[in-house]
C-alpha positions as CSV (number, residue, x, y, z in Angstrom):
1,M,32.8,-0.8,-10.7
2,G,29.0,0.2,-11.2
3,A,26.2,-1.8,-12.1
4,T,25.0,-2.7,-15.5
5,V,21.6,-0.6,-15.9
6,T,18.8,-1.9,-18.3
7,N,15.2,-1.2,-18.5
8,V,14.8,2.3,-17.0
9,K,11.3,3.4,-17.0
10,R,9.7,6.3,-15.5
11,H,6.1,6.0,-13.9
12,R,3.7,8.9,-13.1
13,G,2.4,9.6,-9.7
14,I,0.5,12.6,-8.2
15,A,1.2,16.0,-7.1
16,G,4.7,16.2,-8.8
17,Q,5.8,12.6,-7.4
18,F,6.9,10.0,-9.9
19,S,8.9,6.8,-9.8
20,I,11.6,5.2,-12.0
21,T,12.5,1.6,-12.0
22,A,15.5,0.0,-13.3
23,D,17.1,-3.4,-13.4
24,A,20.6,-3.3,-12.0
25,Q,23.4,-6.2,-12.2
26,Y,26.4,-6.1,-10.3
27,E,29.5,-8.3,-11.2
28,G,28.8,-11.9,-9.8
29,E,25.1,-11.0,-8.6
30,E,22.0,-11.8,-10.1
31,P,20.0,-8.7,-11.9
32,R,17.7,-6.9,-9.2
33,R,14.8,-4.4,-9.9
34,I,15.0,-1.2,-8.0
35,E,12.6,1.6,-7.8
36,F,13.2,5.2,-6.9
37,V,10.6,7.8,-5.9
38,G,11.2,11.7,-6.3
39,S,9.4,14.8,-7.3
40,T,9.7,17.1,-10.0
41,Y,9.9,19.8,-7.0
42,G,13.3,18.3,-5.7
43,G,13.7,17.1,-2.2
44,P,14.3,13.5,-1.0
45,V,14.7,10.7,-3.1
46,V,13.7,7.1,-1.6
47,M,15.0,3.9,-3.1
48,I,13.2,0.8,-2.6
49,L,14.7,-2.8,-2.9
50,G,12.4,-5.3,-2.1
51,D,10.6,-4.6,1.2
52,V,13.6,-2.0,2.2
53,Q,13.0,1.8,1.8
54,T,16.2,4.2,2.0
55,F,16.5,7.8,1.7
56,V,19.4,8.6,-1.0
57,T,21.9,10.9,0.8
58,D,22.4,14.0,-0.8
59,P,20.5,13.1,-4.3
60,G,21.5,16.1,-5.7
61,R,25.0,15.2,-6.4
62,F,23.7,13.1,-9.2
63,G,21.8,15.9,-10.9
64,E,18.3,16.3,-11.4
65,F,16.0,13.6,-10.6
66,G,15.0,11.4,-13.6
67,P,16.0,8.5,-15.7
68,D,19.7,9.8,-16.2
69,W,19.7,10.4,-12.3
70,V,19.0,6.6,-12.0
71,R,21.7,5.5,-14.3
72,R,24.4,7.9,-12.7
73,F,23.4,6.8,-9.1
74,L,23.7,2.8,-10.0
75,E,26.7,3.3,-12.1
76,A,28.6,4.9,-9.3
77,A,27.6,2.7,-6.6
78,G,29.6,-0.6,-6.1
């Protein structure tokens, strides 16, 4: 089962880059703030959780990067 996702917000960046933060809570865990950084031009998406930064493998499988992308990604992960 995926996460319960709340408080999804888009934050402006520069040169087409922007980030999205969301609070995600998986069953039996405390909620966490997760940030994703991507671009309006496509390309890689980076997930940031605390001090750890990880490239998302094949981000296109969740559609176009944006708030709905974040919801689909977090709800699929489990």
